[in-house]
C-alpha positions in Angstrom: -126.1 -155.6 74.4 -126.3 -154.4 70.8 -129.7 -154.9 69.1 -130.2 -155.8 65.5 -130.9 -153.1 63.0 -134.3 -152.9 61.4 -134.4 -154.1 57.8 -134.8 -151.3 55.2 -138.1 -152.9 54.2 -139.4 -153.3 57.8 -142.9 -151.8 57.2 -143.6 -154.0 54.2 -142.1 -157.0 56.0 -144.4 -156.6 59.0 -147.4 -156.1 56.7 -146.5 -159.4 54.9 -146.2 -161.2 58.3 -149.5 -160.0 59.5 -151.2 -160.9 56.2 -149.9 -164.5 56.5 -152.0 -164.7 59.7 -149.7 -167.2 61.4 -148.7 -165.4 64.6 -150.1 -167.0 67.8 -151.6 -169.8 65.7 -151.9 -173.4 67.1 -149.2 -176.0 66.9 -149.0 -177.8 63.6 -147.5 -181.2 63.0 -146.2 -180.1 59.5 -144.0 -177.5 61.1 -143.1 -179.7 64.1 -141.9 -182.4 61.8 -139.5 -180.0 60.2 -138.0 -178.8 63.5 -137.6 -182.4 64.6 -135.7 -183.2 61.4 -133.6 -180.1 61.7 -132.5 -181.0 65.2 -131.7 -184.6 64.3 -129.8 -183.7 61.2 -127.7 -181.0 62.9 -127.2 -183.1 66.1 -128.4 -180.3 68.4 -131.0 -180.3 71.2 -133.0 -177.2 70.0 -134.6 -176.4 66.7 -137.1 -173.6 66.2 -139.3 -172.0 63.5 -139.5 -168.3 64.5 -141.2 -165.2 63.3 -139.8 -161.8 64.1 -142.7 -159.4 65.0 -142.4 -155.7 65.8 -141.4 -156.2 69.5 -141.0 -159.9 69.9 -139.8 -163.1 68.4 -142.5 -165.8 68.4 -142.0 -169.5 68.0 -144.3 -171.4 65.6 -142.6 -174.7 66.3 -140.1 -175.6 69.0 -138.0 -178.6 69.8 -136.1 -178.6 73.1 -137.2 -175.0 74.1 -139.6 -174.2 76.9 -140.1 -170.6 75.9 -142.9 -169.6 73.5 -141.4 -166.3 72.5 -138.6 -163.8 73.4 -138.2 -160.1 73.1 -137.0 -158.9 69.7 -134.0 -157.1 71.3 -132.5 -160.4 72.4 -133.5 -162.3 69.2 -130.7 -164.0 67.2 -133.2 -164.4 64.3 -133.6 -160.6 64.1 -130.0 -160.6 63.0 -130.5 -163.5 60.6 -133.2 -161.8 58.6 -130.9 -158.9 57.7 -129.2 -161.3 55.2 -132.2 -163.2 53.7 -130.1 -165.4 51.4 -127.5 -166.6 53.8 -127.3 -168.8 56.9 -126.3 -166.9 60.0 -124.0 -169.2 62.0 -122.7 -168.2 65.4 -120.2 -170.9 66.8 -120.0 -169.3 70.3 -122.3 -166.4 71.1 -120.3 -165.4 74.1 -117.4 -164.5 71.8 -119.5 -162.7 69.2 -119.7 -158.9 69.6 -123.4 -158.9 68.4 -124.4 -161.2 71.3 -122.2 -160.1 74.2 -124.4 -159.8 77.4 -127.4 -161.3 75.5 -129.7 -162.6 78.2 -130.3 -165.8 76.2 -126.7 -166.8 76.7 -127.1 -166.7 80.5 -130.3 -168.7 81.0 -130.5 -172.2 82.4 -130.1 -173.8 79.0 -128.2 -171.0 77.2 -128.0 -170.2 73.5 -124.3 -170.7 72.8 -124.3 -172.0 69.3 -126.8 -170.7 66.7 -127.4 -171.3 63.0 -130.5 -170.0 61.2 -131.7 -169.8 57.6 -134.1 -166.9 57.0 -137.6 -167.9 55.9 -139.1 -165.7 53.1 -142.6 -165.1 52.0 -143.6 -165.3 48.3 -142.8 -161.6 47.9 -139.3 -162.1 49.2 -139.8 -160.6 52.6 -137.8 -162.3 55.4 -140.3 -163.2 58.2 -138.2 -165.3 60.6 -136.0 -168.3 60.5 -135.5 -172.0 60.8 -132.8 -172.2 63.4 -130.9 -174.8 65.4 -129.3 -174.1 68.8 -126.8 -175.8 71.1 -125.9 -175.1 74.7 -122.2 -175.4 73.9 -120.0 -174.1 71.1 -120.6 -176.0 67.8 -120.6 -175.7 64.0 -122.4 -177.2 61.0 -120.7 -179.1 58.2 -121.6 -178.4 54.6 -124.1 -181.3 54.4 -125.9 -180.0 57.5 -126.0 -176.5 56.1 -127.4 -177.8 52.8 -130.0 -179.8 54.6 -131.0 -176.8 56.7 -131.6 -174.7 53.6 -133.7 -177.5 52.0 -135.8 -177.7 55.2 -136.2 -174.0 55.1 -137.6 -174.2 51.6 -140.2 -176.7 52.9 -141.3 -174.2 55.5 -141.7 -171.6 52.8 -143.9 -174.0 50.9 -146.1 -174.3 53.9 -146.4 -170.5 53.8 -147.7 -170.7 50.3 -150.1 -173.5 51.2 -151.4 -171.5 54.2 -152.0 -168.5 51.9 -153.8 -170.6 49.3 -156.0 -172.2 51.9 -156.8 -168.9 53.4 -157.8 -167.5 50.0 -159.9 -170.6 49.3 -161.7 -170.2 52.7 -162.4 -166.5 51.8 -163.8 -167.5 48.4 -165.9 -170.3 50.0 -167.4 -168.0 52.6 -168.2 -165.4 49.9 -169.8 -168.0 47.7 -171.8 -169.4 50.6 -173.1 -166.0 51.4 -174.0 -165.2 47.8 -175.6 -168.7 47.4 -177.7 -168.1 50.6 -178.9 -164.8 49.3 -179.7 -166.3 45.9 -181.7 -169.1 47.5 -183.5 -166.7 49.6 -184.3 -164.5 46.6 -185.4 -167.5 44.5 -187.7 -168.7 47.3 -189.2 -165.3 47.8 -189.7 -164.6 44.1 -191.1 -168.1 43.5 -193.6 -167.7 46.2 -194.6 -164.2 45.2 -195.0 -165.2 41.5 -196.8 -168.5 42.1 -199.6 -167.1 44.1 -200.9 -164.8 41.4 -200.3 -167.6 38.8 -202.5 -169.9 41.0 -205.1 -167.2 41.0 -204.9 -166.9 37.2 -205.4 -170.7 36.8 -208.3 -170.8 39.2 -209.9 -167.7 37.6 -209.6 -169.2 34.1 -211.3 -172.4 35.3 -214.2 -170.3 36.9 -214.6 -168.2 33.8 -214.7 -171.2 31.5 -217.3 -172.9 33.7 -219.5 -170.0 34.7 -219.5 -168.0 31.5 -219.1 -170.8 29.0 -222.4 -170.0 27.3 -221.4 -166.3 26.8 -218.1 -167.1 25.1 -217.5 -168.3 21.6 -215.0 -171.0 20.6 -212.2 -168.3 20.3 -212.9 -167.0 23.8 -212.7 -170.5 25.3 -209.5 -171.1 23.3 -207.9 -168.0 24.7 -208.8 -169.1 28.2 -207.2 -172.4 27.5 -204.0 -170.6 26.3 -204.1 -168.5 29.5 -204.3 -171.6 31.8 -201.7 -173.5 29.8 -199.3 -170.6 29.9 -199.9 -170.1 33.6 -199.3 -173.8 34.4 -196.1 -173.8 32.3 -194.8 -170.7 34.1 -195.7 -172.2 37.5 -193.8 -175.4 36.6 -190.8 -173.3 35.5 -190.7 -171.4 38.7 -191.0 -174.7 40.7 -188.0 -176.1 38.8 -185.9 -173.0 39.5 -186.7 -173.2 43.2 -185.9 -177.0 43.2 -182.6 -176.2 41.4 -181.4 -173.7 44.0 -182.6 -175.9 46.9 -180.7 -178.9 45.5 -177.4 -177.8 47.2 -179.0 -178.2 50.6 -178.9 -182.0 50.4 -176.3 -183.3 52.8 -174.2 -186.3 51.9 -174.0 -187.3 55.6 -177.7 -187.2 56.1 -178.0 -190.9 55.3 -180.5 -193.7 55.9 -180.9 -197.4 55.2 -183.4 -198.4 52.5 -184.0 -200.7 49.6 -183.6 -199.3 46.1 -186.8 -200.9 44.7 -188.9 -199.5 47.5 -187.6 -196.0 46.7 -188.3 -196.5 43.0 -191.8 -197.7 43.7 -192.4 -194.4 45.6 -191.0 -192.5 42.6 -193.4 -194.4 40.2 -196.3 -193.5 42.4 -195.4 -189.9 42.5 -195.1 -189.7 38.7 -198.5 -191.4 38.2 -197.2 -193.8 35.5 -199.7 -194.7 32.8 -200.4 -198.1 31.4 -198.5 -197.4 28.2 -195.3 -197.3 30.1 -193.2 -200.3 31.2 -190.6 -199.7 33.9 -188.3 -202.6 34.8 -186.8 -202.3 38.2 -183.4 -203.9 39.2 -183.7 -207.7 39.6 -181.9 -207.4 43.0 -183.6 -205.2 45.6 -180.2 -203.8 46.7 -179.9 -202.3 50.2 -178.6 -198.7 50.0 -177.2 -196.3 52.6 -177.2 -192.7 51.4 -179.4 -189.6 51.4 -182.8 -191.1 50.2 -184.4 -187.7 49.6 -181.6 -186.6 47.2 -181.5 -189.9 45.4 -185.3 -189.8 44.9 -185.1 -186.4 43.4 -182.5 -187.7 40.9 -184.8 -190.5 39.8 -187.8 -188.3 39.6 -186.0 -186.0 37.2 -184.4 -188.7 35.0 -187.5 -191.0 34.8 -189.7 -187.9 34.3 -187.6 -186.9 31.3 -187.8 -190.4 29.9 -191.6 -190.2 30.1 -192.0 -186.7 28.7 -189.7 -187.0 25.7 -190.5 -190.6 24.6 -191.9 -190.9 21.0 -192.7 -194.6 21.1 -196.2 -196.1 21.4 -195.0 -197.9 24.5 -192.4 -196.4 26.7 -189.8 -198.8 28.2 -187.5 -197.8 30.9 -184.9 -200.2 32.3 -183.2 -199.5 35.7 -180.2 -201.3 37.0 -178.1 -201.0 40.2 -174.9 -202.4 41.5 -172.5 -201.7 44.4 -168.8 -201.4 43.7 -165.7 -199.7 45.1 -167.5 -197.8 47.8 -170.1 -196.5 45.3 -173.6 -197.3 44.2 -174.0 -197.3 40.4 -177.4 -196.8 38.8 -178.3 -197.0 35.1 -181.5 -195.7 33.5 -182.1 -196.6 29.9 -185.2 -195.7 27.8 -186.3 -196.4 24.3 -187.0 -192.8 23.5 -186.0 -190.5 20.6 -182.5 -190.0 21.9 -180.3 -187.0 21.9 -178.1 -185.7 19.0 -174.4 -186.4 19.4 -173.5 -182.7 19.2 -175.7 -181.9 22.2 -174.5 -184.7 24.5 -171.7 -182.5 26.0 -174.0 -179.6 26.8 -177.3 -181.1 28.2 -176.2 -180.7 31.8 -175.8 -177.0 31.4 -178.3 -174.7 33.2 -181.1 -173.6 30.9 -179.7 -175.8 28.1 -182.5 -177.6 26.2 -182.2 -180.6 23.8 -184.4 -179.0 21.1 -187.1 -181.7 21.1 -190.7 -180.9 22.2 -192.2 -183.1 24.9 -195.4 -185.2 24.4 -197.5 -182.0 25.0 -195.7 -180.1 22.3 -193.7 -177.9 24.8 -190.0 -177.3 25.2 -188.3 -178.1 28.4 -186.9 -175.5 30.8 -183.3 -176.7 30.7 -183.1 -176.9 34.5 -183.8 -180.6 35.5 -180.5 -182.2 34.3 -178.4 -179.4 35.8 -180.2 -180.0 39.1 -179.5 -183.7 38.8 -175.8 -183.1 38.2 -175.6 -180.8 41.3 -177.3 -183.4 43.5 -175.1 -186.2 42.2 -171.9 -184.1 42.8 -173.1 -183.4 46.3 -173.5 -187.1 47.0 -169.9 -187.7 46.0 -170.7 -189.3 42.6 -170.6 -188.6 38.8 -173.1 -188.8 36.0 -172.6 -189.6 32.3 -174.9 -189.9 29.4 -174.9 -191.9 26.2 -177.6 -191.9 23.5 -178.4 -192.9 19.9 -180.9 -190.9 18.0 -184.4 -192.5 17.8 -183.2 -195.5 19.7 -182.3 -194.9 23.3 -180.9 -192.7 26.0 -179.0 -194.0 29.0 -177.8 -192.2 32.1 -175.3 -193.8 34.4 -174.6 -192.1 37.8 -172.9 -193.1 41.0 -173.4 -192.2 44.6 -170.9 -192.6 47.4 -171.9 -195.2 50.0 -172.9 -193.6 53.3 
């Protein structure tokens, strides 16, 4: 029995096949649907998607064939890949010199008729074929040949999709590793920095209390600067740590709760003063989502409304509705607002609005980026509208659990 010659680009062809990572993979409905269609269109009992390896021919999808693979020596597809642009059609293998004494023509359900269109990778390398087989002499008409070619192109698109998915998985794994290292680094650095800062804050308080008589006004002023700077840096480090931990919130980690109960907890945490009026939603809506993550969003947004409000009395209105599989929340304050040209950039990491807070300090530019990350992780979106010196309103959605 004569065997097929090796293609001139065999080394590169095998390298491409191995890179695709499809050999010995599990059955796939997308490929099986194509072999099913090929068999029905061509009116034959057998249809295969094959890959020609170094020593074997392996079947990714098979219709009407019990075997999972054959040797390459007996492979019809090994002949088909020698002409990558053409259909190889063999009306009767018993009469074709290339397949005389081929063992596949003598099995219980023999390969007598064969027609195969080579399947090419993106770089043009022929990897195998989409073929149809009959146990008796047969032939394809022009329409069937045209259909077989079109189905072959669909298989090649599945190759591209497989490659793209593989590359995306590699990128995802790499990003997850880098993100894990970054979070570990942020946690370690934050802890190592916050301890000496805490010592500085405590020491400045002790010095101010124990040695107050020995210091003049300037000395006490400098101690005040030291404590204030230490507290600011400690807060900055805490926000950085919160930012990198915000990706750990799981959308599926859901619980049932009522929105106003959660908001009351937030108000207690923020220690709201009497000069602030917070109007909760009129309807205490039941919510199913990650409560911890949602609470963190409200802490950041309400906290910003408190810090950057320039009115004698701060007013914050909160509204909530459920629609289209989402929860929508609105937070509107009567603060100083944000300039139009800065609305597009406020969610950027380390981007600050330019205004000083009530204590005369600039923000760190971390909170709103953290909020956006959390909302994204909860399957929602967040938008912002504002009018300078009048109001700022955040609208964000969260996917229902």
